[in-house]
Backbone bond lengths (Angstrom), bond angles and torsions (degrees), N, CA, C in turn:
res aa  C-N    CA-C-N  psi(-1)  N-CA   C-N-CA  omega(-1)  CA-C   N-CA-C  phi
1 X - - - 1.445 - - 1.521 110.98 -
2 X 1.352 115.68 139.22 1.458 122.53 175.34 1.484 107.02 -94.22
3 X 1.384 114.41 124.26 1.474 118.61 -178.43 1.541 108.99 -95.33
4 X 1.242 116.82 133.60 1.511 122.61 177.74 1.521 108.56 -137.86
5 X 1.334 114.72 157.52 1.479 118.90 175.41 1.536 103.85 -137.32
6 X 1.370 113.05 148.35 1.469 117.16 -179.79 1.478 110.15 -64.06
7 X 1.364 112.16 147.64 1.523 117.88 175.74 1.496 104.87 -73.54
8 X 1.346 117.18 158.62 1.448 119.39 173.80 1.536 112.31 -55.49
9 X 1.334 115.64 138.63 1.397 118.52 -173.51 1.488 115.54 -55.56
10 X 1.347 119.78 -37.95 1.454 124.54 179.65 1.580 108.09 -61.59
11 X 1.335 117.94 -37.93 1.415 120.66 -178.90 1.473 110.22 -68.30
12 X 1.317 117.59 -37.05 1.505 120.92 174.82 1.547 111.96 -64.63
13 X 1.333 113.13 -46.21 1.442 118.63 178.29 1.506 111.56 -58.68
14 X 1.290 118.74 -44.68 1.507 124.72 175.46 1.503 112.11 -57.71
15 X 1.341 118.91 -39.74 1.491 123.32 -179.29 1.505 108.18 -67.92
16 X 1.335 118.26 -26.32 1.481 121.37 -172.94 1.538 113.69 -93.70
17 X 1.427 114.27 6.45 1.407 116.13 179.19 1.503 111.51 -60.89
18 X 1.268 116.54 134.26 1.525 120.37 179.24 1.456 110.76 94.97
19 X 1.360 118.85 -6.72 1.497 124.61 177.76 1.497 109.51 -118.35
20 X 1.309 114.90 131.31 1.491 120.25 177.63 1.520 111.17 -105.60
21 X 1.320 116.79 -43.92 1.447 120.83 -171.13 1.510 108.43 -100.69
22 X 1.363 115.70 116.23 1.418 121.92 -170.01 1.542 113.27 -121.45
23 X 1.317 118.58 141.60 1.433 124.28 178.67 1.558 103.69 -114.14
24 X 1.307 115.49 132.52 1.449 119.73 -176.94 1.602 110.01 -105.91
25 X 1.288 115.25 134.49 1.498 123.38 170.99 1.483 113.14 -121.10
26 X 1.366 113.51 124.97 1.453 117.55 177.10 1.581 111.17 -108.05
27 X 1.291 116.83 -160.57 1.431 122.69 -179.79 1.524 112.50 -143.24
28 X 1.329 115.81 122.84 1.441 117.84 -172.09 1.519 113.98 -78.88
29 X 1.276 118.20 -5.48 1.551 121.69 -175.28 1.529 106.06 -107.90
30 X 1.383 112.62 -101.48 1.428 120.43 -170.34 1.558 114.22 -57.86
31 X 1.224 118.86 -51.31 1.480 123.81 -175.74 1.508 108.60 -65.84
32 X 1.373 118.27 -34.83 1.485 118.87 178.90 1.516 108.11 -70.20
33 X 1.363 118.12 -39.28 1.516 123.23 -175.07 1.549 107.59 -64.82
34 X 1.379 116.48 -42.99 1.531 117.10 -175.46 1.488 110.72 -99.26
35 X 1.421 116.16 17.08 1.465 121.35 168.18 1.584 113.95 60.79
36 X 1.263 114.49 43.02 1.415 119.01 175.63 1.516 112.15 -117.93
37 X 1.280 119.11 -18.79 1.492 122.43 -178.01 1.444 117.40 -156.39
38 X 1.310 119.19 32.96 1.475 122.32 173.32 1.473 114.08 -90.49
39 X 1.354 117.17 -170.72 1.482 120.91 -175.02 1.497 111.55 -55.71
40 X 1.304 119.04 -50.19 1.440 122.10 179.99 1.549 113.96 -57.58
41 X 1.313 112.24 -41.17 1.514 116.61 -179.41 1.512 111.92 -69.92
42 X 1.347 116.99 -36.54 1.440 119.13 179.46 1.520 109.43 -68.45
43 X 1.328 118.30 -35.60 1.521 121.67 177.00 1.465 110.00 -65.89
44 X 1.292 117.01 -44.77 1.543 119.94 -179.59 1.482 110.14 -63.39
45 X 1.427 114.73 -41.56 1.432 117.45 -178.11 1.539 109.74 -66.42
46 X 1.222 118.40 -39.33 1.458 121.95 175.65 1.514 111.89 -56.17
47 X 1.337 115.15 -46.68 1.529 119.55 179.41 1.459 108.90 -63.70
48 X 1.311 119.04 -41.60 1.523 119.75 -179.45 1.509 112.30 -66.19
49 X 1.299 117.67 -39.52 1.495 123.58 176.73 1.526 112.62 -63.85
50 X 1.258 112.72 -38.79 1.514 117.40 -178.28 1.501 112.14 -73.38
51 X 1.360 118.09 -24.28 1.441 123.39 174.21 1.513 107.48 -69.86
52 X 1.346 117.84 -27.95 1.458 123.70 -179.99 1.548 114.07 -87.46
53 X 1.369 112.55 3.41 1.443 117.54 177.44 1.540 113.66 86.66
54 X 1.358 113.53 16.41 1.496 120.08 177.55 1.510 108.35 -88.45
55 X 1.331 119.70 153.07 1.388 124.43 171.30 1.529 109.66 -112.48
56 X 1.359 116.59 118.06 1.383 121.05 176.22 1.460 111.77 -87.42
57 X 1.320 118.80 108.54 1.514 121.56 -171.22 1.469 113.09 -86.52
58 X 1.294 119.11 -8.02 1.463 120.59 178.79 1.551 111.82 172.74
59 X 1.309 114.42 161.70 1.408 119.41 178.35 1.527 109.28 -142.35
60 X 1.410 118.09 158.36 1.353 122.45 171.93 1.545 112.53 -155.55
61 X 1.323 114.59 150.28 1.519 117.75 -177.54 1.513 108.56 -131.71
62 X 1.345 118.15 85.95 1.433 118.94 174.37 1.503 110.24 -68.63
63 X 1.322 116.48 149.93 1.482 117.51 179.51 1.507 112.30 -51.62
64 X 1.438 115.72 -45.03 1.522 120.19 -179.12 1.465 105.22 -145.00
65 X 1.433 115.73 98.95 1.484 115.83 -179.66 1.506 114.04 -70.38
66 X 1.362 115.49 -10.14 1.515 115.15 173.97 1.500 110.72 -75.53
67 X 1.321 121.04 -6.12 1.476 122.11 177.48 1.538 106.98 -98.23
68 X 1.312 116.83 118.92 1.378 125.22 -173.66 1.505 118.41 -53.42
69 X 1.332 115.04 -43.00 1.401 122.55 178.67 1.513 112.87 -63.41
70 X 1.325 115.45 -37.78 1.542 121.84 177.97 1.513 111.78 -66.78
71 X 1.320 113.87 -46.32 1.485 116.82 -174.63 1.493 111.43 -73.95
72 X 1.289 116.49 -32.02 1.513 123.06 177.52 1.508 104.95 -62.66
73 X 1.338 118.75 -49.41 1.442 120.79 -176.59 1.486 112.00 -59.55
74 X 1.379 119.17 -45.19 1.349 125.67 179.58 1.561 112.16 -63.49
75 X 1.292 117.20 -44.81 1.468 118.58 -179.46 1.516 109.81 -68.79
76 X 1.320 118.00 -32.82 1.464 118.85 175.72 1.546 112.05 -64.22
77 X 1.305 114.35 -39.39 1.504 118.88 179.68 1.521 111.15 -64.17
78 X 1.313 116.03 -25.83 1.463 120.92 -172.80 1.538 111.92 -113.98
79 X 1.333 115.27 26.96 1.528 119.99 -179.22 1.483 111.74 -54.33
80 X 1.312 119.72 -45.91 1.477 124.88 -173.65 1.535 106.59 -60.63
81 X 1.349 119.88 -49.10 1.416 126.13 -179.70 1.540 109.65 -63.12
82 X 1.266 116.53 -43.42 1.486 120.85 -176.86 1.502 110.41 -66.67
83 X 1.282 117.27 -33.34 1.491 121.27 178.12 1.526 111.19 -64.11
84 X 1.384 116.67 -28.69 1.476 120.71 176.53 1.559 111.50 -80.13
85 X 1.356 115.51 -23.81 1.420 119.31 -171.39 1.515 115.08 -76.95
86 X 1.261 116.03 155.86 1.516 124.32 176.99 1.550 113.06 -106.44
87 X 1.318 110.20 -22.23 1.514 116.66 -175.63 1.431 108.23 -156.29
88 X 1.413 116.55 150.87 1.455 121.41 173.45 1.567 108.15 -113.79
89 X 1.321 113.61 128.50 1.464 114.37 178.03 1.520 108.17 -109.07
90 X 1.327 116.01 128.45 1.447 122.76 -168.62 1.512 109.22 -104.73
91 X 1.294 119.78 120.46 1.504 123.03 174.99 1.508 105.85 -107.05
92 X 1.330 111.12 77.68 1.501 123.07 178.37 1.509 109.56 -159.91
93 X 1.269 118.21 -174.41 1.511 121.00 -177.97 1.517 104.87 -75.34
94 X 1.377 112.72 176.60 1.443 119.57 179.88 1.548 112.40 -66.81
95 X 1.375 118.74 -23.25 1.427 120.59 176.50 1.563 107.49 -68.29
96 X 1.374 117.84 -42.15 1.434 116.72 -178.38 1.501 113.22 -71.11
97 X 1.368 118.02 -29.51 1.412 120.94 176.42 1.489 110.70 -65.48
98 X 1.309 118.05 -44.74 1.496 124.15 -177.04 1.524 110.36 -70.65
99 X 1.357 116.25 -32.99 1.376 118.99 179.31 1.596 109.85 -69.73
100 X 1.300 116.92 -38.77 1.463 119.36 177.46 1.545 106.32 -63.42
101 X 1.342 121.26 -45.06 1.411 122.88 179.26 1.487 111.46 -55.23
102 X 1.356 116.89 -47.60 1.421 121.82 -174.89 1.520 111.86 -65.31
103 X 1.324 116.72 -24.79 1.482 120.76 -172.34 1.555 112.16 -112.29
104 X 1.360 115.52 3.35 1.489 119.44 171.92 1.528 108.78 -76.34
105 X 1.303 117.69 125.23 1.419 121.36 179.26 1.565 113.37 -101.01
106 X 1.360 116.66 0.18 1.387 119.15 -173.15 1.512 112.56 -103.10
107 X 1.338 115.42 -2.99 1.464 121.02 179.85 1.550 112.93 69.90
108 X 1.347 117.95 27.79 1.461 116.67 177.33 1.487 115.05 -74.12
109 X 1.337 116.21 163.93 1.463 117.82 176.75 1.612 104.03 -76.02
110 X 1.283 114.66 130.12 1.471 124.19 179.28 1.558 109.52 -109.57
111 X 1.318 115.99 115.36 1.451 118.62 -169.23 1.492 109.60 -125.09
112 X 1.362 119.88 139.70 1.496 122.80 179.75 1.600 109.70 -84.13
113 X 1.364 109.20 139.99 1.460 115.71 176.88 1.470 109.45 -109.52
114 X 1.313 118.00 -0.62 1.512 119.72 -175.46 1.587 105.07 -134.33
115 X 1.371 109.41 160.75 1.401 120.21 170.14 1.529 108.79 -107.87
116 X 1.311 114.81 133.06 1.512 118.44 -177.47 1.533 107.20 -89.00
117 X 1.295 116.19 127.74 1.499 122.60 -168.58 1.599 111.36 -103.01
118 X 1.311 114.76 -61.63 1.497 115.21 179.92 1.586 108.02 -170.26
119 X 1.354 111.04 169.63 1.442 118.95 171.39 1.459 110.40 -85.53
120 X 1.321 118.51 143.34 1.477 118.69 -174.04 1.563 114.74 -146.84
121 X 1.332 113.64 164.30 1.379 119.60 163.08 1.515 110.50 -100.69
122 X 1.277 122.10 160.09 1.431 123.78 176.51 1.498 110.82 -118.50
123 X 1.310 119.74 128.48 1.499 122.26 179.57 1.473 110.08 -86.04
124 X 1.287 115.74 177.03 1.478 124.98 -172.71 1.468 110.80 -62.05
125 X 1.384 119.34 -20.41 1.477 122.29 -178.24 1.483 111.75 -95.84
126 X 1.381 117.01 0.57 1.471 118.83 176.06 1.501 112.65 89.55
127 X 1.374 117.16 11.83 1.449 119.82 175.59 1.503 113.56 -90.81
128 X 1.368 119.77 150.20 1.396 123.74 -174.52 1.523 113.34 -108.77
129 X 1.348 115.24 135.24 1.440 121.06 -173.74 1.577 109.59 -130.94
130 X 1.269 115.27 123.88 1.499 118.63 176.29 1.559 108.66 -77.43
131 X 1.402 117.91 119.05 1.443 119.56 -176.57 1.489 113.99 -126.91
132 X 1.353 112.11 -5.60 1.507 115.76 -178.67 1.549 108.49 -142.05
133 X 1.352 115.36 139.53 1.448 121.80 -172.85 1.613 107.43 -102.49
134 X 1.345 116.47 1.76 1.451 117.61 179.28 1.511 111.84 59.43
135 X 1.246 114.95 42.09 1.539 117.12 -170.85 1.537 116.90 -77.36
136 X 1.367 114.05 -19.40 1.446 119.75 178.80 1.545 109.34 86.33
137 X 1.267 122.92 10.82 1.437 124.24 -178.13 1.566 110.24 -149.59
138 X 1.294 117.84 71.12 1.457 124.50 -164.03 1.535 108.49 -72.54
139 X 1.383 116.90 130.71 1.417 123.09 172.69 1.539 118.18 -109.41
140 X 1.321 116.74 11.39 1.409 122.12 -174.11 1.518 116.43 -55.45
141 X 1.353 116.33 -28.77 1.448 118.12 178.19 1.511 114.60 -66.93
142 X 1.375 115.21 -28.65 1.471 118.89 177.02 1.520 114.99 -90.61
143 X 1.404 115.35 -12.48 1.458 118.76 -173.42 1.534 108.63 -119.72
144 X 1.304 118.72 31.00 1.465 122.59 170.49 1.533 114.58 59.37
145 X 1.371 114.60 29.10 1.508 119.73 178.48 1.443 114.08 78.09
146 X 1.298 117.23 14.31 1.508 122.66 -179.59 1.545 106.62 -118.01
147 X 1.346 117.47 120.63 1.424 124.41 -171.46 1.549 110.23 -82.88
148 X 1.330 118.71 112.67 1.477 117.10 177.05 1.559 113.26 -79.34
149 X 1.265 111.53 -18.76 1.571 115.17 179.02 1.535 108.89 -65.54
150 X 1.419 115.16 -37.24 1.451 118.02 -174.27 1.502 109.29 -98.32
151 X 1.367 121.11 -40.93 1.481 120.42 -173.02 1.531 112.78 -84.52
152 X 1.310 114.75 -17.30 1.467 114.40 171.94 1.501 110.64 -99.10
153 X 1.287 121.49 119.14 1.425 124.70 -175.60 1.538 114.82 -55.79
154 X 1.328 113.76 -21.10 1.520 118.91 178.91 1.537 110.41 -99.77
155 X 1.393 115.85 -3.61 1.444 116.94 175.80 1.618 113.06 63.92
156 X 1.302 113.67 32.00 1.469 118.82 -176.07 1.524 112.06 -70.01
157 X 1.331 115.37 134.99 1.501 117.70 -174.69 1.532 112.13 -102.44
158 X 1.398 117.07 -10.46 1.469 118.72 -171.97 1.557 110.49 -128.92
159 X 1.288 118.38 54.80 1.476 120.49 -179.68 1.474 116.58 87.44
160 X 1.361 115.11 170.01 1.517 117.76 -170.15 1.514 111.78 -71.24
161 X 1.266 112.90 161.20 1.478 124.00 175.41 1.569 111.73 -75.34
162 X 1.215 121.70 173.59 1.458 123.52 175.73 1.538 113.92 -74.25
163 X 1.272 116.89 -6.43 1.487 120.86 -178.99 1.460 115.19 -87.64
164 X 1.397 115.21 -11.36 1.456 119.81 -177.30 1.572 107.33 -61.06
165 X 1.416 114.00 131.50 1.440 116.89 179.04 1.524 114.02 -133.25
166 X 1.228 116.87 115.27 1.516 124.61 -180.00 1.496 109.98 58.15
167 X 1.356 117.45 39.49 1.452 120.15 -177.48 1.447 118.96 85.08
168 X 1.369 117.37 -7.21 1.494 122.36 -176.48 1.506 112.49 -104.59
169 X 1.281 114.92 152.64 1.440 123.09 -174.91 1.575 108.32 -79.35
170 X 1.306 118.19 138.40 1.431 121.22 177.35 1.541 115.62 -72.11
171 X 1.276 115.01 -17.76 1.490 116.65 175.46 1.472 110.57 -81.90
172 X 1.336 117.83 -35.57 1.502 121.78 -179.87 1.517 106.74 -135.58
173 X 1.302 119.93 101.46 1.422 124.69 -178.52 1.563 117.25 -57.67
174 X 1.371 109.14 -18.57 1.511 114.51 179.85 1.557 112.57 -89.84
175 X 1.297 111.63 -8.01 1.517 119.89 -174.49 1.473 111.14 -100.49
176 X 1.392 116.97 129.67 1.545 121.12 176.00 1.500 105.74 -65.18
177 X 1.312 113.69 147.38 1.442 123.63 176.46 1.506 105.38 -68.13
178 X 1.318 121.64 127.82 1.481 122.27 -177.93 1.476 108.94 -60.83
179 X 1.340 120.41 -39.53 1.477 121.65 -174.78 1.515 108.28 -74.04
180 X 1.245 124.22 -24.72 1.516 122.73 171.97 1.486 108.60 -67.74
181 X 1.388 116.65 -41.67 1.475 119.48 175.25 1.481 111.94 -61.97
182 X 1.284 119.99 -41.28 1.446 125.83 -179.94 1.533 109.01 -61.60
183 X 1.395 113.49 -47.18 1.450 116.65 -179.13 1.527 111.79 -57.66
184 X 1.288 116.17 -46.38 1.470 120.05 -179.63 1.440 114.68 -58.59
185 X 1.412 114.52 -44.49 1.432 119.29 -179.76 1.572 113.51 -66.30
186 X 1.336 114.62 -40.04 1.469 117.74 174.56 1.489 114.23 -65.94
187 X 1.283 114.60 -35.93 1.507 121.20 173.42 1.562 111.79 -58.81
188 X 1.335 113.33 -43.83 1.472 117.52 -176.88 1.591 108.15 -63.37
189 X 1.335 114.47 -38.45 1.530 114.82 -176.13 1.523 112.74 -98.00
190 X 1.352 114.68 16.06 1.442 121.17 173.42 1.589 110.25 58.93
191 X 1.348 112.48 40.63 1.470 115.66 -179.39 1.581 109.34 -123.42
192 X 1.239 115.93 33.07 1.543 117.65 -177.93 1.547 109.40 -63.40
193 X 1.332 115.71 -19.20 1.530 117.36 177.83 1.520 111.21 -59.36
194 X 1.343 117.20 -21.87 1.492 117.60 178.83 1.513 112.70 -66.64
195 X 1.344 115.99 -21.03 1.475 115.99 -179.61 1.502 110.63 -70.16
196 X 1.360 118.12 -20.32 1.415 119.57 175.07 1.468 117.23 -79.02
197 X 1.282 114.22 -4.75 1.540 119.23 -179.05 1.606 105.24 -82.68
198 X 1.272 114.93 123.95 1.399 120.88 179.14 1.520 112.09 -85.09
199 X 1.316 116.49 116.72 1.535 117.64 -178.10 1.521 103.35 -92.89
200 X 1.360 110.35 133.46 1.475 117.96 177.13 1.517 109.45 -74.01
201 X 1.319 114.14 167.91 1.546 120.33 179.76 1.479 108.22 -56.57
202 X 1.286 117.99 146.36 1.473 120.53 178.74 1.490 114.13 -61.33
203 X 1.289 116.84 143.50 1.441 122.65 174.96 1.524 108.37 -84.21
204 X 1.333 115.93 92.79 1.435 118.65 -173.23 1.600 112.31 -72.76
205 X 1.284 116.85 -6.91 1.482 117.60 172.90 1.571 112.00 -61.32
206 X 1.332 110.37 -24.74 1.508 115.83 179.53 1.520 109.97 -73.29
207 X 1.339 118.82 -19.41 1.353 121.27 -177.19 1.593 114.58 -103.87
208 X 1.353 113.43 9.20 1.404 119.65 -178.02 1.580 108.13 -65.09
209 X 1.280 118.11 135.91 1.432 118.02 -174.87 1.581 106.19 -115.21
210 X 1.391 118.46 158.49 1.522 123.66 -0.32 1.443 109.90 -83.42
211 X 1.375 114.55 151.20 1.491 122.79 176.38 1.490 107.59 -84.64
212 X 1.343 116.51 159.96 1.509 121.16 166.95 1.461 106.92 -154.59
213 X 1.363 114.43 154.41 1.480 123.67 179.82 1.467 103.24 -136.11
214 X 1.363 115.94 109.00 1.499 122.05 177.00 1.512 107.81 -88.40
215 X 1.287 115.52 120.18 1.510 116.71 176.76 1.448 110.60 -89.58
216 X 1.356 115.35 118.33 1.455 122.74 -175.73 1.523 107.12 -77.58
217 X 1.371 115.76 147.40 1.400 124.00 -175.99 1.513 106.24 -89.87
218 X 1.420 117.65 126.11 1.452 118.18 178.80 1.516 112.90 -82.58
């Protein structure tokens, strides 16, 4: 799940200077779940924009605006309203914003209403935790399913640093040292021998951006 938060309202208002007629796009999945771009958030944003003298000519909430087929369908359904609009404000992650821009055929200004924070898992209580850095070189098999690249602020690959104190991280005293967690998990599964394996420096070529994955047709 991609976690986003709404930009400060004044920043959004400033970005809309020169535009009066606005179309709003939300996200039915990630942004709805983390309350940055669901139905309630779009309604509240509409009310705030109208207080500023803006006219919201329409809204839509595709399940996943980052999926071209979904945003194309929603934009097509709202062609009449979009022809009246001067700008589209996206309450979704940066992927959603760029997907709308890529699939907008009217040449409207496409503006982000959210900041994209991180990819996360969600626990049973609805809290979000970053556990993967999308580095392209996964080491979870060797680290008992705990990612040191993400959970260790220093991204250490071969055990804890000298600053670890009583199982806590020197960068954040409230945070467990990732390598202590890894040790405990490996101990449970009787795989402590994996700690003797020396991992070479990461191949950062795998993290060169932008990535792409071309799906070949069978």
